[in-house]
N, CA, C and O of each residue as an XYZ file, in Angstrom:
612
protein
N      13.495     15.215     13.253
C      14.231     15.870     12.182
C      15.471     16.525     12.754
O      15.517     16.930     13.915
N      16.462     16.611     11.905
C      17.722     17.195     12.313
C      18.157     18.168     11.229
O      18.089     17.850     10.042
N      18.604     19.348     11.630
C      19.075     20.341     10.659
C      20.584     20.245     10.546
O      21.290     20.225     11.554
N      21.084     20.184      9.303
C      22.520     20.170      9.044
C      22.816     21.077      7.875
O      22.320     20.854      6.770
N      23.616     22.092      8.104
C      24.047     23.002      7.049
C      22.926     23.393      6.102
O      23.073     23.326      4.882
N      21.805     23.801      6.679
C      20.698     24.282      5.882
C      19.837     23.204      5.249
O      18.875     23.522      4.549
N      20.156     21.940      5.475
C      19.370     20.845      4.913
C      18.577     20.165      6.014
O      19.005     20.110      7.167
N      17.431     19.656      5.646
C      16.609     18.924      6.602
C      16.902     17.446      6.426
O      16.779     16.898      5.330
N      17.292     16.811      7.520
C      17.542     15.365      7.490
C      16.458     14.705      8.316
O      16.305     15.012      9.498
N      15.712     13.815      7.718
C      14.643     13.124      8.432
C      15.164     11.825      9.008
O      15.853     11.057      8.338
N      14.828     11.601     10.236
C      15.219     10.341     10.870
C      14.379      9.224     10.284
O      13.151      9.310     10.269
N      15.029      8.178      9.803
C      14.330      7.035      9.226
C      14.190      5.962     10.291
O      15.113      5.744     11.075
N      13.042      5.287     10.330
C      12.875      4.204     11.295
C      13.887      3.092     11.032
O      14.355      2.923      9.906
N      14.222      2.331     12.082
C      15.174      1.222     11.965
C      14.737      0.228     10.907
O      15.567     -0.262     10.141
N      13.466     -0.072     10.852
C      12.944     -1.124      9.981
C      12.365     -0.542      8.700
O      11.282     -0.938      8.270
N      13.082      0.396      8.090
C      12.569      1.094      6.915
C      12.127      0.134      5.822
O      11.057      0.317      5.240
N      12.938     -0.899      5.528
C      12.600     -1.830      4.457
C      11.285     -2.552      4.750
O      10.424     -2.646      3.876
N      11.124     -3.058      5.962
C       9.913     -3.790      6.316
C       8.705     -2.867      6.333
O       7.637     -3.240      5.847
N       8.858     -1.671      6.884
C       7.721     -0.772      7.008
C       7.314     -0.171      5.665
O       6.200      0.334      5.522
N       8.212     -0.223      4.685
C       7.887      0.311      3.374
C       6.953     -0.620      2.606
O       6.329     -0.203      1.630
N       6.854     -1.876      3.037
C       5.974     -2.806      2.356
C       4.524     -2.434      2.621
O       4.155     -2.036      3.726
N       3.721     -2.573      1.591
C       2.306     -2.249      1.707
C       1.496     -3.536      1.820
O       1.766     -4.518      1.130
N       0.507     -3.513      2.695
C      -0.379     -4.654      2.836
C      -1.154     -4.829      1.526
O      -1.536     -3.833      0.912
N      -1.394     -6.063      1.086
C      -2.150     -6.274     -0.158
C      -3.529     -5.601     -0.113
O      -4.154     -5.507      0.944
N      -3.981     -5.144     -1.262
C      -5.276     -4.475     -1.360
C      -6.362     -5.449     -1.802
O      -7.199     -5.123     -2.644
N      -6.337     -6.639     -1.227
C      -7.317     -7.677     -1.531
C      -7.948     -8.158     -0.228
O      -7.492     -7.800      0.858
N      -8.975     -8.952     -0.339
C      -9.616     -9.498      0.858
C      -8.682    -10.489      1.540
O      -8.093    -11.337      0.869
N      -8.535    -10.399      2.862
C      -7.700    -11.374      3.553
C      -8.379    -12.731      3.613
O      -9.605    -12.825      3.562
N      -7.571    -13.784      3.721
C      -8.116    -15.129      3.881
C      -8.521    -15.353      5.332
O      -9.490    -16.062      5.606
N      -7.778    -14.749      6.271
C      -8.061    -14.874      7.701
C      -7.675    -13.572      8.396
O      -6.681    -12.936      8.045
N      -8.466    -13.191      9.374
C      -8.121    -12.077     10.262
C      -8.529    -12.499     11.668
O      -9.667    -12.911     11.890
N      -7.591    -12.396     12.627
C      -7.860    -12.834     13.989
C      -7.065    -11.980     14.970
O      -6.248    -11.153     14.564
N      -7.304    -12.182     16.240
C      -6.581    -11.481     17.300
C      -5.667    -12.479     18.007
O      -6.090    -13.580     18.358
N      -4.418    -12.088     18.212
C      -3.454    -12.923     18.927
C      -3.757    -12.867     20.425
O      -3.749    -11.794     21.027
N      -4.020    -14.020     21.011
C      -4.427    -14.109     22.416
C      -3.314    -14.672     23.307
O      -2.393    -15.317     22.807
N      -3.392    -14.432     24.625
C      -2.354    -14.901     25.557
C      -2.108    -16.411     25.515
O      -0.991    -16.853     25.784
N      -3.105    -17.193     25.189
C      -2.934    -18.652     25.143
C      -1.945    -19.084     24.066
O      -1.486    -20.226     24.083
N      -1.606    -18.201     23.131
C      -0.737    -18.551     22.009
C       0.698    -18.067     22.197
O       1.450    -17.995     21.225
N       1.098    -17.733     23.437
C       2.434    -17.176     23.655
C       3.494    -18.250     23.901
O       3.202    -19.362     24.342
N       4.738    -17.869     23.596
C       5.886    -18.720     23.902
C       6.461    -18.300     25.254
O       5.872    -17.461     25.937
N       7.585    -18.860     25.646
C       8.159    -18.566     26.963
C       8.664    -17.126     27.086
O       8.881    -16.646     28.199
N       8.853    -16.437     25.969
C       9.291    -15.034     25.989
C       8.106    -14.074     26.059
O       8.296    -12.864     26.180
N       6.887    -14.603     25.984
C       5.698    -13.757     26.045
C       5.210    -13.253     24.702
O       4.209    -12.539     24.636
N       5.905    -13.617     23.623
C       5.453    -13.256     22.275
C       4.598    -14.393     21.734
O       4.581    -15.492     22.288
N       3.897    -14.117     20.657
C       3.067    -15.155     20.046
C       3.977    -16.217     19.425
O       4.924    -15.901     18.704
N       3.672    -17.471     19.716
C       4.423    -18.624     19.253
C       4.390    -18.697     17.723
O       3.327    -18.600     17.111
N       5.570    -18.871     17.114
C       5.668    -18.941     15.657
C       4.844    -20.062     15.057
O       4.332    -19.930     13.946
N       4.711    -21.165     15.779
C       3.912    -22.289     15.295
C       2.440    -21.936     15.170
O       1.756    -22.415     14.265
N       1.949    -21.093     16.083
C       0.551    -20.650     15.988
C       0.364    -19.816     14.729
O      -0.613    -19.985     14.001
N       1.309    -18.914     14.480
C       1.200    -18.061     13.297
C       1.261    -18.908     12.025
O       0.508    -18.676     11.079
N       2.161    -19.887     12.012
C       2.254    -20.768     10.845
C       0.954    -21.543     10.639
O       0.539    -21.768      9.503
N       0.314    -21.950     11.730
C      -0.956    -22.681     11.595
C      -2.042    -21.783     11.007
O      -2.883    -22.254     10.241
N      -2.035    -20.494     11.357
C      -3.001    -19.565     10.772
C      -2.757    -19.416      9.272
O      -3.696    -19.341      8.480
N      -1.489    -19.375      8.902
C      -1.133    -19.280      7.487
C      -1.559    -20.536      6.736
O      -2.035    -20.452      5.603
N      -1.390    -21.696      7.359
C      -1.786    -22.960      6.742
C      -3.304    -23.025      6.576
O      -3.800    -23.502      5.555
N      -4.039    -22.546      7.580
C      -5.506    -22.513      7.472
C      -5.946    -21.605      6.322
O      -6.840    -21.956      5.553
N      -5.317    -20.448      6.213
C      -5.667    -19.497      5.149
C      -5.388    -20.099      3.774
O      -6.242    -20.055      2.888
N      -4.194    -20.660      3.599
C      -3.830    -21.260      2.311
C      -4.713    -22.465      2.004
O      -5.108    -22.672      0.857
N      -5.024    -23.264      3.033
C      -5.876    -24.431      2.843
C      -7.273    -24.072      2.379
O      -7.880    -24.790      1.585
N      -7.774    -22.964      2.877
C      -9.099    -22.498      2.463
C      -9.111    -22.132      0.977
O     -10.026    -22.503      0.242
N      -8.090    -21.404      0.552
C      -7.993    -21.013     -0.861
C      -7.756    -22.246     -1.736
O      -8.355    -22.371     -2.804
N      -6.893    -23.151     -1.292
C      -6.612    -24.368     -2.064
C      -7.867    -25.234     -2.224
O      -8.124    -25.759     -3.307
N      -8.645    -25.384     -1.151
C      -9.864    -26.198     -1.215
C     -10.884    -25.601     -2.178
O     -11.571    -26.333     -2.890
N     -10.984    -24.274     -2.202
C     -11.892    -23.619     -3.167
C     -11.430    -23.868     -4.592
O     -12.235    -24.132     -5.484
N     -10.117    -23.779     -4.792
C      -9.573    -23.986     -6.127
C      -9.762    -25.428     -6.583
O     -10.191    -25.675     -7.710
N      -9.443    -26.371     -5.716
C      -9.509    -27.792     -6.069
C     -10.910    -28.360     -5.975
O     -11.168    -29.476     -6.425
N     -11.822    -27.583     -5.383
C     -13.205    -28.049     -5.183
C     -13.247    -29.313     -4.350
O     -13.970    -30.260     -4.659
N     -12.443    -29.310     -3.267
C     -12.451    -30.479     -2.394
C     -11.277    -30.496     -1.442
O     -10.581    -29.499     -1.249
N     -11.084    -31.642     -0.862
C     -10.073    -31.866      0.163
C      -8.661    -31.650     -0.380
O      -8.336    -32.045     -1.500
N      -7.835    -31.009      0.450
C      -6.435    -30.751      0.100
C      -5.575    -30.949      1.336
O      -6.068    -30.889      2.463
N      -4.288    -31.185      1.122
C      -3.347    -31.312      2.229
C      -2.075    -30.533      1.910
O      -1.636    -30.473      0.762
N      -1.497    -29.942      2.944
C      -0.219    -29.246      2.799
C       0.874    -30.289      2.608
O       0.963    -31.243      3.380
N       1.706    -30.113      1.584
C       2.815    -31.046      1.390
C       4.171    -30.358      1.511
O       5.196    -31.024      1.656
N       4.179    -29.029      1.452
C       5.459    -28.323      1.575
C       5.219    -26.874      1.971
O       4.254    -26.237      1.547
N       6.131    -26.377      2.796
C       6.185    -24.944      3.113
C       7.608    -24.520      2.820
O       8.558    -25.054      3.392
N       7.749    -23.558      1.925
C       9.061    -23.104      1.495
C       9.534    -21.951      2.364
O       8.860    -20.924      2.434
N      10.636    -22.087      3.004
C      11.377    -21.068      3.753
C      10.518    -19.970      4.379
O       9.967    -19.112      3.688
N      10.423    -20.023      5.678
C       9.677    -19.016      6.427
C      10.631    -18.295      7.368
O      11.279    -18.928      8.201
N      10.719    -16.984      7.243
C      11.567    -16.169      8.105
C      10.658    -15.216      8.870
O       9.853    -14.500      8.275
N      10.793    -15.212     10.198
C       9.991    -14.310     11.027
C      10.751    -12.998     11.171
O      11.830    -12.954     11.762
N      10.171    -11.922     10.621
C      10.835    -10.622     10.583
C      10.642     -9.813     11.860
O      11.476     -8.972     12.195
N       9.553    -10.063     12.568
C       9.290     -9.350     13.820
C       8.288    -10.159     14.632
O       7.532    -10.956     14.076
N       8.279     -9.956     15.946
C       7.347    -10.720     16.778
C       5.917    -10.194     16.684
O       5.681     -9.025     16.382
N       4.978    -11.088     16.951
C       3.573    -10.715     17.094
C       3.319    -10.649     18.592
O       3.727    -11.541     19.337
N       2.650     -9.600     19.028
C       2.385     -9.396     20.449
C       0.939     -9.767     20.782
O       0.068     -9.763     19.912
N       0.705    -10.081     22.033
C      -0.656    -10.360     22.507
C      -1.521     -9.141     22.215
O      -1.128     -8.010     22.498
N      -2.693     -9.376     21.651
C      -3.626     -8.303     21.327
C      -3.506     -7.781     19.908
O      -4.395     -7.072     19.436
N      -2.411     -8.121     19.210
C      -2.262     -7.679     17.820
C      -3.338     -8.299     16.946
O      -3.764     -9.432     17.168
N      -3.769     -7.542     15.953
C      -4.638     -8.096     14.919
C      -3.720     -8.743     13.885
O      -2.804     -8.098     13.374
N      -3.963    -10.009     13.579
C      -3.163    -10.750     12.605
C      -4.012    -10.958     11.360
O      -5.122    -11.485     11.435
N      -3.488    -10.544     10.225
C      -4.176    -10.680      8.951
C      -3.320    -11.542      8.037
O      -2.118    -11.313      7.899
N      -3.949    -12.543      7.411
C      -3.219    -13.467      6.542
C      -3.825    -13.416      5.143
O      -5.038    -13.524      4.962
N      -2.945    -13.250      4.166
C      -3.350    -13.235      2.761
C      -2.798    -14.484      2.080
O      -1.682    -14.912      2.374
N      -3.576    -15.066      1.176
C      -3.138    -16.245      0.420
C      -3.494    -16.027     -1.043
O      -4.652    -15.790     -1.389
N      -2.475    -16.113     -1.897
C      -2.670    -15.875     -3.334
C      -2.217    -17.107     -4.108
O      -1.097    -17.588     -3.931
N      -3.089    -17.606     -4.959
C      -2.772    -18.754     -5.805
C      -1.732    -18.333     -6.840
O      -1.944    -17.386     -7.598
N      -0.604    -19.051     -6.862
C       0.461    -18.741     -7.814
C       0.418    -19.637     -9.038
O       0.585    -19.172    -10.165
N       0.190    -20.949     -8.809
C       0.183    -21.880     -9.936
C      -0.600    -23.134     -9.591
O      -0.778    -23.486     -8.425
N      -1.065    -23.802    -10.654
C      -1.803    -25.057    -10.512
C      -1.100    -26.098    -11.369
O      -0.881    -25.894    -12.563
N      -0.746    -27.229    -10.734
C      -0.164    -28.357    -11.462
C      -1.249    -29.391    -11.703
O      -2.437    -29.084    -11.609
N      -0.848    -30.603    -12.009
C      -1.816    -31.665    -12.247
C      -2.609    -31.983    -10.987
O      -3.839    -32.044    -11.016
N      -1.892    -32.188     -9.868
C      -2.559    -32.530     -8.604
C      -2.256    -31.520     -7.496
O      -2.780    -31.642     -6.388
N      -1.424    -30.535     -7.784
C      -0.999    -29.620     -6.726
C      -1.207    -28.158     -7.070
O      -1.436    -27.792     -8.223
N      -1.120    -27.331     -6.030
C      -1.257    -25.880     -6.157
C      -0.208    -25.210     -5.288
O       0.077    -25.683     -4.188
N       0.369    -24.115     -5.765
C       1.308    -23.313     -4.974
C       0.630    -21.987     -4.647
O       0.016    -21.350     -5.504
N       0.760    -21.588     -3.375
C       0.163    -20.339     -2.920
C       1.194    -19.504     -2.169
O       1.972    -20.030     -1.374
N       1.193    -18.205     -2.427
C       2.029    -17.292     -1.654
C       1.182    -16.814     -0.481
O       0.078    -16.304     -0.670
N       1.705    -16.982      0.731
C       0.969    -16.638      1.940
C       1.785    -15.636      2.744
O       2.969    -15.859      2.996
N       1.161    -14.537      3.147
C       1.849    -13.546      3.972
C       1.010    -13.242      5.208
O      -0.220    -13.208      5.162
N       1.723    -13.021      6.320
C       1.064    -12.695      7.587
C       1.497    -11.299      8.022
O       2.675    -10.948      7.958
N       0.524    -10.515      8.465
C       0.744     -9.128      8.868
C       0.208     -8.913     10.277
O      -0.747     -9.572     10.688
N       0.817     -7.996     11.014
C       0.342     -7.656     12.354
C       0.033     -6.158     12.424
O       0.699     -5.328     11.805
N      -0.998     -5.854     13.200
C      -1.332     -4.457     13.487
C      -1.538     -4.358     14.989
O      -2.390     -5.056     15.539
N      -0.774     -3.505     15.665
C      -1.001     -3.344     17.101
C      -2.447     -2.955     17.373
O      -3.064     -2.220     16.601
N      -2.966     -3.449     18.461
C      -4.367     -3.214     18.819
C      -4.738     -1.735     18.782
O      -5.844     -1.380     18.375
N      -3.820     -0.877     19.205
C      -4.113      0.553     19.278
C      -3.462      1.343     18.144
O      -3.352      2.566     18.229
N      -3.026      0.653     17.078
C      -2.337      1.334     15.985
C      -3.080      1.234     14.666
O      -4.092      0.545     14.545
N      -2.547      1.941     13.686
C      -3.132      1.949     12.352
C      -2.218      1.315     11.308
O      -2.675      0.983     10.214
N      -0.938      1.141     11.626
C       0.028      0.642     10.656
C       0.211     -0.867     10.801
O       0.453     -1.375     11.895
N       0.091     -1.566      9.683
C       0.341     -3.006      9.655
C       1.733     -3.261      9.103
O       2.184     -2.562      8.196
N       2.409     -4.253      9.645
C       3.730     -4.641      9.151
C       3.744     -6.140      8.861
O       3.107     -6.933      9.555
N       4.483     -6.500      7.823
C       4.583     -7.908      7.459
C       5.458     -8.627      8.474
O       6.548     -8.165      8.810
N       4.968     -9.758      8.955
C       5.690    -10.560      9.928
C       6.476    -11.664      9.229
O       7.639    -11.911      9.551
N       5.833    -12.322      8.275
C       6.490    -13.413      7.549
C       5.707    -13.725      6.277
O       4.582    -13.261      6.091
N       6.318    -14.512      5.417
C       5.664    -15.008      4.211
C       6.331    -16.304      3.801
O       7.462    -16.586      4.198
N       5.633    -17.083      3.013
C       6.177    -18.351      2.521
C       5.334    -18.838      1.349
O       4.225    -18.355      1.117
N       5.873    -19.791      0.625
C       5.142    -20.465     -0.443
C       4.670    -21.802      0.126
O       5.476    -22.612      0.584
N       3.363    -22.023      0.091
C       2.765    -23.276      0.563
C       2.355    -24.083     -0.661
O       1.791    -23.536     -1.609
N       2.634    -25.376     -0.643
C       2.202    -26.267     -1.712
C       1.185    -27.242     -1.142
O       1.412    -27.865     -0.105
N       0.066    -27.362     -1.835
C      -1.009    -28.274     -1.438
C      -1.236    -29.277     -2.541
O      -0.988    -28.992     -3.712
N      -1.713    -30.465     -2.166
C      -2.113    -31.471     -3.138
C      -3.606    -31.727     -2.951
O      -4.098    -31.807     -1.825
N      -4.311    -31.854     -4.060
C      -5.742    -32.191     -4.019
C      -5.860    -33.684     -3.730
O      -5.116    -34.493     -4.284
N      -6.808    -34.043     -2.853
C      -6.977    -35.435     -2.451
C      -8.374    -35.952     -2.780
O      -9.355    -35.209     -2.741
N      -8.440    -37.227     -3.102
C      -9.746    -37.859     -3.315
C     -10.286    -38.355     -1.968
O      -9.682    -38.103     -0.925
N     -11.410    -39.052     -1.992
C     -12.043    -39.508     -0.749
C     -11.215    -40.558     -0.013
O     -11.445    -40.801      1.172
N     -10.262    -41.180     -0.690
C      -9.389    -42.180     -0.075
C      -8.100    -41.553      0.470
O      -7.294    -42.229      1.110
N      -7.919    -40.262      0.210
C      -6.702    -39.590      0.657
C      -5.552    -39.672     -0.327
O      -4.414    -39.354      0.018
N      -5.838    -40.095     -1.549
C      -4.813    -40.185     -2.596
C      -4.857    -38.935     -3.466
O      -5.912    -38.320     -3.618
N      -3.706    -38.555     -4.040
C      -3.699    -37.386     -4.924
C      -4.662    -37.560     -6.095
O      -4.800    -38.651     -6.648
N      -5.312    -36.484     -6.454
C      -6.239    -36.482     -7.591
C      -6.009    -35.204     -8.397
O      -5.431    -34.247     -7.881
N      -6.448    -35.177     -9.635
C      -6.270    -33.958    -10.430
C      -7.042    -32.774     -9.826
O      -8.151    -32.924     -9.312
N      -6.419    -31.604     -9.910
C      -7.107    -30.375     -9.520
C      -8.113    -30.085    -10.619
O      -7.776    -30.131    -11.803
N      -9.311    -29.795    -10.244
C     -10.364    -29.512    -11.233
C     -10.231    -28.072    -11.696
O     -11.071    -27.227    -11.385
N      -9.171    -27.802    -12.440
C      -8.837    -26.421    -12.816
C      -9.918    -25.760    -13.663
O     -10.012    -24.533    -13.689
N     -10.727    -26.542    -14.348
C     -11.815    -25.947    -15.138
C     -12.874    -25.322    -14.264
O     -13.698    -24.542    -14.743
N     -12.862    -25.661    -12.963
C     -13.893    -25.170    -12.056
C     -13.347    -24.154    -11.045
O     -13.991    -23.876    -10.033
N     -12.162    -23.603    -11.322
C     -11.559    -22.657    -10.379
C     -12.460    -21.447    -10.206
O     -12.893    -20.829    -11.179
N     -12.732    -21.123     -8.957
C     -13.530    -19.952     -8.645
C     -12.607    -18.753     -8.654
O     -11.580    -18.744     -7.975
N     -12.971    -17.748     -9.418
C     -12.160    -16.528     -9.490
C     -12.824    -15.455     -8.651
O     -13.931    -15.011     -8.955
N     -12.141    -15.040     -7.593
C     -12.643    -13.983     -6.724
C     -12.052    -12.669     -7.220
O     -10.834    -12.501     -7.157
N     -12.859    -11.732     -7.710
C     -12.334    -10.494     -8.263
C     -11.556     -9.660     -7.250
O     -10.801     -8.770     -7.640
N     -11.729     -9.932     -5.949
C     -11.009     -9.172     -4.921
C      -9.641     -9.769     -4.632
O      -8.871     -9.167     -3.884
N      -9.309    -10.917     -5.189
C      -8.013    -11.577     -4.927
C      -7.048    -11.332     -6.050
O      -5.913    -11.807     -6.003
């Protein structure tokens, strides 16, 4: 804090916008620990590993919705806002946004919490699109009448 002419001025963190975001109050699709085997040449967690965790989380939700096999067909714009460090707890949320005839769109966000900290910050988010597949690997209708509704999501 800094005092100026009788007023209290609070120092704001550099990443005020990012830190102001609140982690969703729903059950995560995946929670894991970032390990040394997943690092890039700079020593941070490789972005491809994080994207794969997001794809696994979204795929799990899509398969429950479609009641069967699904495949990722698109990932819409992913921006990495901050690095994930070795030992961080990574939490991934996946929320179903819409269901088409054969496809589903999900909003997926990834959050990190330092091993010794209490505050989680959003690392990235994206819209993932999945298509429901039949046993031959061809697109099939999503069985929307059988969508499982999880009250925590």
